[in-house]
C-alpha positions in Angstrom: 54.2 42.1 -1.9 51.2 39.9 -2.3 51.5 36.3 -1.2 49.1 33.3 -1.2 50.6 30.2 0.2 48.8 26.9 -0.1 49.4 23.9 2.2 47.8 20.6 3.1 48.1 18.7 -0.1 49.2 15.1 -0.4 48.3 11.5 -1.2 45.1 10.1 0.2 43.0 7.0 -0.5 39.6 7.2 -2.1 37.0 8.0 0.6 39.6 9.9 2.6 39.8 13.5 3.6 42.2 16.4 3.3 42.2 20.0 4.5 43.8 22.6 2.3 44.8 25.9 3.8 45.8 29.2 2.2 47.7 31.9 4.0 47.4 35.4 2.6 49.5 38.5 3.1 50.3 41.8 1.4 46.7 42.9 0.6 43.4 43.6 2.4 42.2 40.1 2.8 38.7 40.9 4.1 38.0 42.9 0.9 38.5 39.9 -1.4 36.4 37.0 -2.4 38.4 33.8 -2.1 38.3 30.9 -4.4 39.8 27.4 -4.8 40.6 26.3 -8.3 42.1 23.0 -9.5 43.8 21.8 -12.6 44.2 18.1 -13.5 46.7 16.9 -16.2 45.4 17.6 -19.7 42.4 19.6 -18.4 41.6 23.3 -18.0 41.6 25.1 -14.7 38.3 24.7 -12.9 36.6 26.7 -10.2 35.9 24.3 -7.3 34.7 26.5 -4.5 34.1 30.2 -3.7 33.4 32.3 -0.6 32.4 35.9 -0.4 34.6 38.5 1.3 32.4 38.4 4.5 32.1 34.7 4.5 28.4 34.7 4.3 27.9 33.0 0.9 29.6 30.1 -0.7 29.4 28.2 -4.0 30.7 24.9 -5.3 31.0 23.1 -8.6 28.4 20.4 -8.9 31.0 17.6 -8.7 32.0 18.4 -5.2 28.8 19.6 -3.6 28.1 17.8 -0.3 31.7 16.7 -0.1 33.7 19.9 0.1 33.4 22.9 2.5 35.1 26.3 2.1 35.6 28.7 5.0 37.7 31.7 5.9 39.0 33.6 8.9 39.4 37.3 8.2 41.2 37.8 11.5 43.9 35.3 10.5 43.9 36.0 6.7 43.3 32.4 5.9 40.9 30.4 3.8 40.5 26.6 4.0 39.0 23.9 1.8 37.8 20.8 3.7 37.6 17.9 1.3 35.8 14.7 2.3 34.8 11.5 0.5 37.6 12.1 -2.0 37.5 10.5 -5.4 40.3 9.7 -7.9 38.8 12.4 -10.1 39.6 15.0 -7.5 43.3 14.5 -8.2 44.7 17.9 -9.3 46.9 20.8 -8.4 44.7 23.0 -6.2 45.2 26.8 -6.4 44.1 29.5 -4.0 42.8 32.7 -5.6 41.9 36.1 -4.3 39.6 38.4 -6.4 38.2 41.9 -6.0 36.2 43.9 -8.5 36.5 47.6 -8.6 33.6 49.0 -10.6 34.9 52.6 -10.3 38.2 51.6 -11.8 36.6 49.1 -14.2 39.1 46.5 -13.3 39.5 43.3 -11.3 42.3 42.4 -9.0 43.4 38.7 -9.1 46.1 37.0 -7.0 47.2 33.4 -7.2 49.1 31.0 -5.1 51.6 28.5 -6.4 49.4 25.5 -5.9 49.4 22.3 -3.9 49.2 18.7 -5.3 46.3 16.5 -4.2 46.4 12.9 -5.3 43.6 10.5 -4.6 44.7 6.9 -5.3 44.6 3.4 -3.8 
């Protein structure tokens, strides 16, 4: 069965750092783009960072550019989100997502983790 397990969340002061990790199993990790989403109370789920299946391209939402870094290790089936200079508005549940498009099947494969809480507060 497919599993995505996030870890590394917690409480941190503004300006601090956290590293989130996602361990994947049950599918061909290297064939999937990996993404980090977040959802704050009362807000819709937001794509924060993305990395291509080979790790050669990344993308970030404007609000975290220059502060967050996404990386992956296809030999360990893991993806990480390094979060620096954290702000209170970064407070949310962060979700790991795996996505693969299959044009020949005309479908998209999407897998989600359970999420990990990040709270930025003094």
